C-alpha positions in Angstrom: 245.4 136.2 194.0 247.3 135.9 197.3 249.4 138.1 199.4 252.3 136.1 200.9 254.0 137.6 203.9 257.3 135.9 204.8 259.4 136.9 207.8 262.9 135.7 207.5 266.2 136.1 209.4 268.5 138.8 207.9 271.1 136.1 207.2 268.7 134.6 204.6 267.4 137.9 203.2 269.8 138.5 200.3 269.8 134.9 199.2 265.9 134.8 199.2 265.7 138.2 197.4 268.0 137.0 194.6 266.1 133.8 194.2 262.7 135.6 194.1 264.0 137.9 191.3 265.5 134.9 189.4 262.1 133.0 189.5 260.1 136.1 188.5 258.5 137.0 191.8 258.3 140.7 192.7 258.5 141.5 196.4 258.6 144.4 198.8 261.1 144.2 201.6 260.6 145.7 205.0 263.1 145.8 207.9 261.6 144.2 211.0 262.7 143.0 214.4 261.9 139.7 216.1 260.3 139.8 219.5 262.0 136.7 221.1 265.6 137.3 220.2 265.3 141.0 219.3 267.3 140.2 216.2 267.0 141.8 212.8 264.5 140.2 210.3 263.3 141.0 206.9 259.6 140.9 206.0 258.8 140.2 202.4 255.4 141.1 201.0 254.8 139.2 197.8 251.7 139.4 195.6 251.2 136.1 193.6 248.6 134.4 191.5 246.9 131.4 193.1 248.6 128.9 190.8 252.1 130.1 191.7 251.8 130.0 195.5 253.4 126.5 195.7 256.3 127.6 193.5 256.8 130.6 195.7 256.7 128.5 198.9 259.3 126.2 197.4 261.6 129.2 196.7 261.2 130.4 200.3 261.7 126.9 201.7 264.9 126.4 199.7 266.5 129.7 200.7 265.6 130.1 204.4 267.4 127.7 206.6 266.9 126.8 210.3 270.1 127.0 212.3 271.1 126.6 215.9 272.4 129.6 217.8 273.6 130.2 221.4 271.7 133.1 223.1 271.9 134.5 226.5 268.4 135.0 228.0 267.5 138.5 229.2 267.4 139.2 232.9 264.1 138.5 234.7 261.8 141.5 234.9 260.4 142.4 238.3 262.4 139.8 240.1 265.6 139.9 242.0 268.7 139.6 239.9 270.9 138.7 242.8 270.7 135.0 242.1 270.2 135.2 238.3 273.1 133.8 236.3 272.5 134.1 232.5 273.7 130.8 230.9 273.7 130.7 227.1 270.9 128.5 225.7 270.9 126.9 222.3 267.8 127.8 220.3 266.8 127.3 216.6 266.6 130.4 214.6 266.1 131.2 210.9 263.7 129.5 208.6 260.6 131.6 207.7 257.3 132.4 209.1 255.0 132.6 206.1 251.4 133.9 206.0 249.2 133.4 202.9 246.3 135.7 202.7 243.5 136.1 200.1 243.5 139.3 198.1 240.1 140.7 197.3 241.4 143.4 195.0 244.7 144.6 193.6 245.5 147.8 191.7 248.8 149.2 190.5 249.0 152.9 189.7 
């Protein structure tokens, strides 16, 4: 058995949640915040049998899209802000950060 932890952008959260239910995966959703963009994320914790990990990863891959977004960098810390002009920068956001961990024991009460 594996524990799959998937951190996805909030924009993809509902679509992924619906797809997981449709394909018979049970998940726990946690609200989380990204460190770089300080934007809302959703973290899914999914217990899955070893032989279904590939299926689960395909569902995540199909429902979590990478997209370009303009962001304004935060002002520099500790430096002078007199000459700092925040220009928007295009970065890629979205997709999913997925961790697959072995589970030594699982119990449901």
